[in-house]
KETORLUM-868432 format. One record per residue (C-alpha): residue number from 1; residue in three letters; chain; x, y, z. Coordinates in steps of 0.001 Angstrom, whole numbers. Layout:
BEGIN
ATOM    n  res  chain     east    north       up
ATOM  NUM  Ala      A        X        Y        Z
...
This chain:
BEGIN
ATOM    n  res  chain     east    north       up
ATOM    1  Met      A     5545     8224    -7956
ATOM    2  Lys      A     5222     4775    -9485
ATOM    3  Asn      A     2367     3514   -11650
ATOM    4  Phe      A     -364     1675    -9727
ATOM    5  Asn      A    -2627      953   -12702
ATOM    6  Gly      A    -2739    -1926   -15113
ATOM    7  Gln      A    -3714    -5421   -16005
ATOM    8  Val      A    -4291    -7819   -13120
ATOM    9  Leu      A    -2554   -11096   -12333
ATOM   10  Phe      A    -4860   -13123   -10080
ATOM   11  Leu      A    -2969   -15477    -7744
ATOM   12  Asp      A    -5685   -17528    -6076
ATOM   13  Arg      A    -3674   -18907    -3196
ATOM   14  Ala      A    -2909   -17919      391
ATOM   15  Asp      A      529   -17964     2043
ATOM   16  Ile      A     2624   -17158    -1015
ATOM   17  Asn      A     6052   -16775      539
ATOM   18  Thr      A     9097   -14722     -397
ATOM   19  Asp      A    10928   -17830    -1668
ATOM   20  Glu      A     8093   -18322    -4156
ATOM   21  Ile      A     8138   -14640    -5115
ATOM   22  Ile      A    11904   -14762    -5774
ATOM   23  Pro      A    13750   -18018    -5060
ATOM   24  Ala      A    16667   -17743    -2628
ATOM   25  Arg      A    19115   -19134    -5192
ATOM   26  Tyr      A    18926   -15773    -7001
ATOM   27  Leu      A    19661   -13570    -3987
ATOM   28  Thr      A    23318   -13326    -4948
ATOM   29  Glu      A    22406   -11214    -7980
ATOM   30  Ile      A    23751    -7680    -7656
ATOM   31  Thr      A    21138    -5778    -9656
ATOM   32  Lys      A    17363    -5667    -9515
ATOM   33  Glu      A    17251    -6241   -13270
ATOM   34  Ala      A    18972    -9615   -12833
ATOM   35  Leu      A    15976   -10782   -10736
ATOM   36  Lys      A    13454   -10047   -13490
ATOM   37  Pro      A    13203   -13433   -15240
ATOM   38  Phe      A    12857   -15373   -11982
ATOM   39  Leu      A     9743   -13722   -10505
ATOM   40  Leu      A     7332   -16366    -9168
ATOM   41  Glu      A     9437   -19087   -10801
ATOM   42  Asp      A     8868   -21517    -7912
ATOM   43  Leu      A     5195   -20673    -7325
ATOM   44  Lys      A     3190   -23810    -7913
ATOM   45  Phe      A     -550   -24107    -8157
ATOM   46  Glu      A    -2919   -25458   -10754
ATOM   47  Gly      A    -3216   -23373   -13883
ATOM   48  Phe      A     -352   -20964   -13113
ATOM   49  Asp      A     2592   -20657   -15499
ATOM   50  Pro      A     4944   -17746   -14715
ATOM   51  Gln      A     6325   -17686   -18264
ATOM   52  Arg      A     2822   -17202   -19666
ATOM   53  Asp      A      934   -15386   -16915
ATOM   54  Ile      A     3209   -12550   -15697
ATOM   55  Thr      A     3922   -10771   -18976
ATOM   56  Gly      A     1945    -7544   -19288
ATOM   57  Lys      A      620    -7576   -15738
ATOM   58  Gln      A     1118    -4590   -13415
ATOM   59  Val      A    -1091    -5510   -10438
ATOM   60  Ile      A    -1432    -8689    -8360
ATOM   61  Val      A    -4623    -9678    -6545
ATOM   62  Thr      A    -4098   -12517    -4088
ATOM   63  Arg      A    -5411   -14090     -908
ATOM   64  Ser      A    -4043   -13856     2656
ATOM   65  Asn      A     -536   -13726     4138
ATOM   66  Phe      A     1238   -12750      909
ATOM   67  Gly      A     4983   -12288     1385
ATOM   68  Cys      A     5351   -14559     4398
ATOM   69  Gly      A     8650   -16326     5031
ATOM   70  Ser      A    12079   -14755     4901
ATOM   71  Ser      A    12375   -11009     5305
ATOM   72  Arg      A    14115    -9686     2226
ATOM   73  Glu      A    13788    -6657       -5
ATOM   74  His      A    14430    -8856    -3022
ATOM   75  Ala      A    10767    -9895    -3148
ATOM   76  Pro      A     9466    -6335    -3739
ATOM   77  Trp      A    12447    -5653    -6015
ATOM   78  Ala      A    11549    -8646    -8214
ATOM   79  Leu      A     7991    -7329    -8478
ATOM   80  Glu      A     9167    -3775    -9175
ATOM   81  Val      A    11568    -4746   -11959
ATOM   82  Asn      A     8642    -6569   -13588
ATOM   83  Asp      A     6537    -3350   -13416
ATOM   84  Ile      A     4275    -4731   -10660
ATOM   85  Asn      A     3992    -1945    -8085
ATOM   86  Leu      A      675    -2879    -6480
ATOM   87  Val      A     -360    -6042    -4658
ATOM   88  Ile      A    -3880    -6294    -3260
ATOM   89  Gly      A    -4714    -9027     -765
ATOM   90  Glu      A    -6519    -9934     2435
ATOM   91  Ser      A    -3313    -9623     4461
ATOM   92  Phe      A      453    -9411     4148
ATOM   93  Ala      A     3434   -10483     6173
ATOM   94  Arg      A     4422    -7382     8144
ATOM   95  Ile      A     7994    -7057     6874
ATOM   96  Phe      A     7038    -7721     3242
ATOM   97  Arg      A     4281    -5108     3451
ATOM   98  Gln      A     6633    -2475     4857
ATOM   99  Asn      A     9349    -3334     2321
ATOM  100  Met      A     6797    -2658     -422
ATOM  101  Phe      A     6020      811      932
ATOM  102  Asn      A     9716     1490     1606
ATOM  103  Cys      A    10276      870    -2117
ATOM  104  Gly      A     7463     3304    -3022
ATOM  105  Met      A     5148      433    -3915
ATOM  106  Met      A     1805     -510    -2388
ATOM  107  Ala      A      607    -3628     -550
ATOM  108  Val      A    -3043    -2863      135
ATOM  109  Glu      A    -5313    -4953     2303
ATOM  110  Leu      A    -8994    -5323     1441
ATOM  111  Pro      A   -11615    -7182     3470
ATOM  112  Pro      A   -12022   -10882     2591
ATOM  113  Ala      A   -15450   -10190     1060
ATOM  114  Asp      A   -13921    -7650    -1359
ATOM  115  Ile      A   -11113   -10046    -2294
ATOM  116  Glu      A   -13661   -12799    -2904
ATOM  117  Arg      A   -15679   -10431    -5080
ATOM  118  Leu      A   -12575    -9505    -7101
ATOM  119  Phe      A   -11882   -13186    -7746
ATOM  120  Ser      A   -15468   -14182    -8487
ATOM  121  Glu      A   -16261   -11248   -10778
ATOM  122  Phe      A   -12932   -10592   -12507
ATOM  123  Ser      A   -10552   -13567   -12349
ATOM  124  Gly      A   -10091   -15295   -15691
ATOM  125  Lys      A   -10907   -12084   -17571
ATOM  126  Pro      A    -8591    -9372   -18878
ATOM  127  Ala      A    -9207    -7179   -15826
ATOM  128  Met      A    -7664    -3736   -15408
ATOM  129  Ile      A    -7252    -1786   -12180
ATOM  130  Glu      A    -7037     1978   -11971
ATOM  131  Thr      A    -5833     3364    -8651
ATOM  132  Asp      A    -7340     6642    -7520
ATOM  133  Leu      A    -4898     7378    -4701
ATOM  134  Ala      A    -6394    10802    -3957
ATOM  135  Asn      A    -9772     9208    -3184
ATOM  136  Asn      A    -8513     5882    -1810
ATOM  137  Arg      A   -10252     3665    -4312
ATOM  138  Phe      A    -9597     1091    -6977
ATOM  139  Ile      A   -11683     1023   -10137
ATOM  140  Val      A   -11721    -2478   -11624
ATOM  141  Arg      A   -12857    -3015   -15204
ATOM  142  Ala      A   -13403    -6123   -17334
ATOM  143  Asp      A   -15859    -7125   -20038
ATOM  144  Gly      A   -17711    -3805   -19862
ATOM  145  Lys      A   -18219    -4094   -16097
ATOM  146  Glu      A   -16813    -1584   -13602
ATOM  147  Thr      A   -16635    -1971    -9812
ATOM  148  Val      A   -15153      383    -7226
ATOM  149  Phe      A   -13373     -809    -4086
ATOM  150  Asp      A   -12430     1609    -1314
ATOM  151  Phe      A    -9155     1161      537
ATOM  152  Ser      A    -7095     2915     3175
ATOM  153  Ile      A    -3400     3327     3851
ATOM  154  Ser      A    -1700     5228     6653
ATOM  155  Gly      A     -457     8768     6190
ATOM  156  Tyr      A     3127     7571     6556
ATOM  157  Asp      A     2717     4860     3902
ATOM  158  Arg      A     1067     7397     1598
ATOM  159  Ala      A     4043     9745     2105
ATOM  160  Leu      A     6435     6919     1168
ATOM  161  Val      A     4419     6140    -1974
ATOM  162  Glu      A     4192     9790    -3006
ATOM  163  Ala      A     7934    10291    -2448
ATOM  164  Gly      A     8827     7185    -4455
ATOM  165  Gly      A    10071     5212    -1455
ATOM  166  Trp      A    12008     5553     1780
ATOM  167  Val      A    15271     6850      274
ATOM  168  Asp      A    13562     9689    -1609
ATOM  169  Phe      A    11358    10401     1407
ATOM  170  Ala      A    14411    10645     3697
ATOM  171  Asp      A    16320    12783     1186
ATOM  172  Ala      A    13431    15260     1126
ATOM  173  Lys      A    12906    15306     4891
ATOM  174  Tyr      A    16355    15067     6447
């Protein structure tokens, strides 16, 4: 099972699409590792610099409709090779969300009020998230403050995460 804990990268924008996660010009690469330096290269919004902001982050907190656009596994792969295995947002594009779970990663939806609270209380600080998968909760810590957020995922998605992704799940089951 992958690591779902770590320092948070806050992306305060809705509708971040797969071309912004990994630009299409890099889809000819033949290894996941080759995608690593290009993660979020084309994502543009005030105050965000991928060269500065991604290093050391393991979790993304974002707004709604993350992963919209083209359906491609390269977007989760680019996150995975950068050690980002958890994205938390209000909503996800359906195919992106399932590609995350198929790769043994998590795309977890929280209510808009919880997302707003994450941004208002923790954005701009060195926030850390600990995932308690057994109890379906995130523990967020920054500046001596700790807040718990409950989440849910389906039994099937949990099985994919626990197996390490679809391939390992299928190998064990079939």
